[in-house]
C-alpha positions in Angstrom: 0.0 0.0 0.0 2.9 2.3 0.9 4.5 1.4 -2.4 1.4 2.4 -4.4 1.2 5.6 -2.5 4.8 6.5 -3.4 4.1 5.6 -7.0 1.1 7.9 -7.1 3.1 10.8 -5.6 5.8 10.3 -8.2 3.3 10.3 -11.0 1.8 13.6 -9.7 5.2 15.1 -9.4 6.1 14.0 -12.9 2.9 15.6 -14.4 3.6 18.8 -12.5 7.2 18.9 -13.9 5.8 18.4 -17.4 3.4 21.3 -17.0 6.1 23.6 -15.6 8.5 22.6 -18.4 5.8 23.2 -21.1 5.0 26.6 -19.6 8.7 27.7 -19.4 9.2 26.4 -23.0 6.3 28.6 -24.1 7.8 31.6 -22.4 11.3 30.9 -23.9 9.7 30.4 -27.4 7.9 33.7 -27.1 11.0 35.6 -26.1 13.1 34.1 -28.9 10.6 34.7 -31.6 10.2 38.5 -32.1 6.7 38.4 -33.3 3.8 40.9 -33.1 0.4 39.3 -32.7 -2.7 41.2 -33.8 -6.1 39.5 -33.7 -9.5 40.6 -34.8 -11.6 38.5 -32.4 -14.8 36.9 -33.5 -17.3 38.6 -31.1 -20.3 38.8 -33.5 -21.7 42.3 -34.3 -19.1 44.4 -32.6 -15.4 45.1 -32.3 -12.6 43.6 -30.2 -9.0 43.6 -31.2 -6.1 42.0 -29.3 -2.5 43.1 -29.7 0.6 41.5 -28.1 4.1 42.9 -28.7 7.2 40.7 -28.9 7.9 41.6 -25.3 4.5 40.4 -24.1 2.8 43.7 -23.6 -0.9 43.4 -24.4 -3.6 45.8 -25.4 -7.3 45.4 -26.2 -8.9 47.8 -28.6 -12.6 47.5 -27.7 -14.4 44.7 -25.9 -17.3 43.7 -28.2 -20.9 42.9 -27.1 -21.8 41.1 -23.8 -20.4 37.6 -23.0 -18.4 37.3 -26.3 -14.9 38.4 -25.4 -13.5 36.0 -22.9 -14.0 32.8 -25.0 -12.2 34.3 -28.0 -9.4 35.8 -25.8 -8.7 32.5 -24.0 -7.5 31.1 -27.3 -4.7 33.7 -27.5 -3.7 34.3 -23.9 -2.2 31.9 -21.4 -4.6 30.8 -18.6 -1.9 31.9 -16.2 -1.9 35.4 -17.6 -4.3 37.6 -15.6 -3.3 41.1 -16.6 -3.7 43.3 -19.6 -1.6 46.4 -20.0 -4.2 48.7 -21.5 -7.7 48.7 -22.9 -8.8 51.2 -25.5 -12.4 52.3 -25.8 -12.6 53.7 -29.4 -16.2 54.7 -28.7 -18.6 54.1 -25.9 -21.3 52.2 -27.8 -22.4 48.8 -26.4 -21.0 46.8 -29.2 -17.5 48.2 -28.4 -17.5 48.2 -24.6 -19.8 45.6 -23.1 -17.2 42.8 -23.0 -14.9 45.0 -20.8 -17.2 44.3 -17.8 -16.0 40.6 -18.0 -12.4 41.8 -18.5 -12.5 43.8 -15.2 -13.7 40.6 -13.4 -11.0 38.4 -14.8 -8.0 40.6 -15.4 -5.9 43.4 -13.8 -6.0 46.3 -16.3 -3.1 48.8 -16.4 -4.7 51.8 -18.0 -7.7 52.9 -20.0 -7.6 55.1 -23.1 -10.8 56.7 -24.4 -11.9 59.5 -26.8 -14.0 61.5 -24.4 -17.3 60.9 -26.2 -20.3 60.1 -24.0 -23.0 57.5 -23.7 -25.8 57.6 -21.2 -26.2 53.8 -21.2 -26.1 51.8 -18.0 -23.3 49.7 -19.5 -21.0 52.7 -20.1 -21.8 54.1 -16.6 -21.0 50.7 -15.1 -17.7 50.6 -16.9 -16.7 54.1 -15.8 -17.7 53.0 -12.3 -15.4 49.9 -12.4 -12.5 52.1 -13.7 -12.9 54.4 -10.8 -13.4 51.7 -8.2 -10.2 49.9 -9.3 -8.2 53.2 -9.6 -7.2 52.5 -13.2 -5.6 55.5 -14.9 -8.3 56.8 -17.4 -6.6 58.9 -20.1 -8.2 60.9 -22.9 -6.7 60.0 -26.3 -5.2 62.9 -28.2 -3.5 63.2 -31.6 0.3 62.9 -31.1 0.1 60.4 -28.2 2.3 57.3 -28.6 1.8 54.0 -26.7 5.1 52.1 -26.7 4.6 48.4 -26.2 8.2 47.3 -26.3 10.2 45.3 -28.9 9.9 48.1 -31.4 6.0 48.1 -31.4 4.1 51.3 -30.9 0.7 52.8 -31.4 0.2 56.4 -32.6 -3.1 58.2 -32.0 -4.2 60.1 -35.1 -7.6 61.2 -33.8 -9.2 62.8 -31.7 -7.3 66.1 -32.4 -9.8 68.1 -30.3 -12.5 67.9 -27.6 -15.1 65.5 -29.0 -17.2 65.2 -25.8 -20.3 66.6 -27.6 -19.7 64.7 -30.9 -21.7 61.7 -32.1 -19.9 58.6 -30.8 -18.9 57.3 -34.2 -17.6 60.7 -35.4 -15.5 60.9 -32.3 -14.0 57.4 -32.6 -10.3 56.9 -31.8 -8.2 56.4 -35.0 -4.7 55.0 -34.4 -1.9 53.3 -36.3 -0.1 50.2 -35.0 3.5 49.9 -36.2 6.2 47.1 -36.0 9.0 47.6 -38.5 7.6 47.7 -42.0 4.2 46.4 -40.8 1.5 49.1 -40.2 -2.1 48.5 -39.1 -4.7 51.3 -39.4 -7.2 51.0 -36.5 -10.4 53.0 -37.1 -13.1 52.0 -34.6 -16.4 53.3 -36.0 -14.8 56.3 -37.5 -17.0 57.9 -40.2 -16.2 59.7 -43.4 -16.1 62.9 -41.4 -13.4 61.5 -39.2 -11.5 60.1 -42.1 -11.4 63.5 -43.8 -9.8 65.1 -40.7 -7.2 62.3 -40.4 -6.3 62.7 -44.1 -6.0 66.5 -43.8 -3.7 66.4 -40.8 -1.3 63.6 -41.6 1.3 63.0 -44.3 1.1 60.1 -46.7 3.8 58.1 -44.9 1.9 58.2 -41.6 -1.3 56.9 -43.2 -0.2 54.1 -45.6 -0.7 50.8 -43.9 -0.3 47.1 -44.6 -3.7 46.3 -43.0 -6.9 48.4 -42.7 -9.3 47.6 -39.9 -12.4 48.6 -41.8 -14.4 51.3 -40.0 -17.9 50.7 -38.5 -18.2 47.0 -39.5 -18.1 47.8 -43.2 -20.9 50.4 -43.1 -21.3 52.8 -46.1 -20.8 55.7 -43.5 -17.1 54.9 -43.5 -14.3 53.8 -45.8 -14.3 56.7 -48.3 -12.4 56.2 -51.6 -9.8 58.8 -50.8 -9.1 57.3 -47.4 -8.6 53.8 -48.7 -6.4 55.2 -51.5 -4.2 56.9 -48.9 -4.0 53.8 -46.6 -3.4 51.5 -49.7 -3.9 48.3 -47.6 -3.0 44.9 -48.8 -5.6 43.5 -46.5 -8.9 44.8 -45.2 -10.3 43.2 -42.1 -14.0 43.6 -41.1 -15.5 42.6 -37.8 -19.3 41.9 -37.9 -22.0 39.4 -37.0 -23.4 36.9 -39.4 -26.7 38.0 -41.0 -26.7 41.1 -38.9 -29.8 43.4 -39.0 -27.7 46.4 -40.3 -26.8 44.7 -43.6 -23.1 45.1 -42.9 -20.9 45.1 -44.8 -22.5 47.3 -47.3 -21.8 46.5 -51.0 -20.5 50.1 -51.6 -17.7 49.5 -49.0 -16.8 46.1 -50.5 -16.6 47.7 -53.9 -14.3 50.5 -52.7 -11.9 48.0 -51.0 -11.9 45.8 -54.1 -11.3 48.8 -56.3 -7.9 49.4 -54.6 -6.9 45.8 -54.5 -7.3 45.0 -50.8 -7.9 41.3 -49.9 -11.0 41.3 -47.7 -11.3 39.1 -44.6 -14.5 39.0 -42.5 -15.1 37.5 -39.1 -18.7 36.5 -40.1 -17.1 34.2 -42.7 -13.8 33.0 -41.2 -14.1 33.7 -37.5 -11.2 35.2 -35.5 -8.4 36.6 -37.8 -4.9 36.3 -36.4 -2.0 38.4 -37.9 1.6 37.6 -37.1 4.5 39.9 -38.1 8.2 39.8 -37.6 8.4 43.5 -38.6 9.1 42.5 -42.3 6.7 39.8 -43.3 3.0 39.3 -42.4 1.1 36.1 -42.1 -2.6 36.0 -41.7 -4.6 32.9 -40.4 -8.4 33.0 -40.4 
C-alpha cells in the first residue's frame, strides 16, 4: 500500500514537472521569436482587437458585445496570464465596450484610453464605475500620443485632435496606427467619413499608408471613403461583424471600394477570428 502511495506521488510530481516545463518552454519560445500578434476577435456584431508585442505587452482595442470576449481571448492568452496592460475604448457604444465588464472581473488592467465621447447607457456608466473603483488611470486620447509596447512596437493616436465630448460617438472614434518595423495596421473603430477626412488632412502620406486596414464601422457605407482607402493603400482589409446582422453590414459600396484598390477582404462572419503575425518585415494571416 505504501509502495502504491509513493508511486502515485511520483506520478503527480512527474505531471507537474511536465506542465512547468511546457510553460517555461512557451515563455522561452515567445522571447526568442520576435513576433507581433494582432487579432480581430470573432465577437459577433461588434469590435474587439487583441495586440501583443514581442515583449509580451498586451492591449485590447474595444471589448465587443456582452459575453463574447473571454472565450475568444482565451484562445490567444495563457490561462496563467491575468493582466492586460491597456484597454482602448474607441467609442462608448455597447458593441464596443460591453465585454470590458467581463475583463474587469477576470484581469488586472493597467490603464484605459478613451476618446471623451459620452453615452448615457447603463453599460457605459458601469464601466466608468469599475475604472474608478479599481483606480485604473483613465486617459483621454489625443493626436500625437504614442503608446510604446516594447520590442519596437508602438501605437500612434491620429484622432481625436480636439475635444469630442459633444460629438456623435462614431464621429469621435479613436483612430490609431499600430507599427512594427515595416508592418502598419490602421485602427479606425467606428470612424465615419467625417473623421477620415480630418485624419487625411492632418497627416502625411507616410503616416497613413498601412499594410492592413481595420475597416471602420463593420463595413458600413458611412465609413471607408475612396480617398481614405487610396491613402491607406492596404494589402488586407479586415471587417468585424456578426453573421446575418440586422444592419446589412458590410454594405456593398464598401466592399466595392476596397476591391477597387486591390485589398484582400477578410471578414469575421465568414472565417471567425483573424490572427495576424508579423516579424516586422513579413506578415502572415490565419483566419
